[in-house]
Residue, then its C-alpha position, 0 to 999 in steps of 0.5 A: m148234917s145229921s138225920t132225925r134218928q141220929r139226933r134222937k140217939a145223941g139226945k138219949v145218950m146225953h140224957e143218960y150222961k146228965h142222969g149219971k147212967l152213961k158208962s164207958g166200955g160198960r164199966r166206968k161212969v162217964k164224968s167228962r162232958r167231952q167224953a159223953i159227946a164223943i160217945a153220943m156221936s159214935e153211937s149215932g154214927q155222926s163220927r164216921k167219915r164218908r168216902k166217895s164210892s167212885s174214888r174206891r172204884k178207881s183204886h180197885s180197878r188200877r190194881r187189877s190192870h197191873r196183873 
C-alpha cells in the first residue's frame, strides 16, 4: 500500500521521465521506463522493506543474555 504522498512523488518522477528531464545520478538522462519506475519507487519510499520491530527486539535481547 502506498500513501498519497508516495503516489504524488512517484507521479512527479514519471512526469519528469516523460518530458526527458529525469536524470540518474545527476548526470545521465534516464532512457529506460523500468529505470524511471525504479527511481520513482526509491524516491517515494515504496521500495524499502518493512521489518517488524518485535523481531529486532528479540535478536537484540539474545545477544545481551550471552554475556
